[in-house]
Phi, psi and omega in degrees: 000142177242131182240121173277121184261120178290156183306319185297332179290319175299317181292323175303313182295310186293316186262006180048056187282157173240154177278183186293339176273359180089005179285136179290112178258001178281330182298313176298324177295316178301316181297320179300312180292324177298316179297324176295319178297332179274011174071027176281333180195171176260147176260130175258128183235133182246161174294335176292319175297317179301318178299314181293321178294319182298336176289339184251341182196169176279138181298338178299333179292341178271352187307316182296316180297317180293329177298318178293325186263002192306329179273356182242009180254132174248126182263138175231135181247144180279150175240173176299324178295320178297318180296316179297318179297317178296321178296325177291325181292322184206130174275335187255343184226058184301316184301312180290325176299319178294320175302316180298316179298315181291324177298315178297314181303321183278355180078029180293145174281324180213154170255122184263124185207167170266343188256062183306315182302323181295336184260358179301325180294344183248019185296339176287343178268313186202144176274130179264140177219159174273164177301327181293336181281349183264000000 
């Protein structure tokens, strides 16, 4: 199984985040990455995700996690065609549309995110699930 991981799941893991009700949402993210290390599935990571993470932290901070996952990470890069396709999908939610396009392009089985509602518009491209659903 291949899972495209949305930026928010990486941030949940790295920053040990809690949701607005105070529930720990980092544990499901940690479990997801641990399961990938145990060879249950591959993680798909895109240059678009790297761009979004880089806005919040330095990518060097991810180096250790990627070192553990290096044999389980599949990289996908966006092209001009991907950008055009995402723009056609959504005028108001380009970033998530691009994630959906890249997930489909990489052959992901699911797109893993906290923002299921944001991806409902792209369900013809990829099914979105939370880490707890996997």
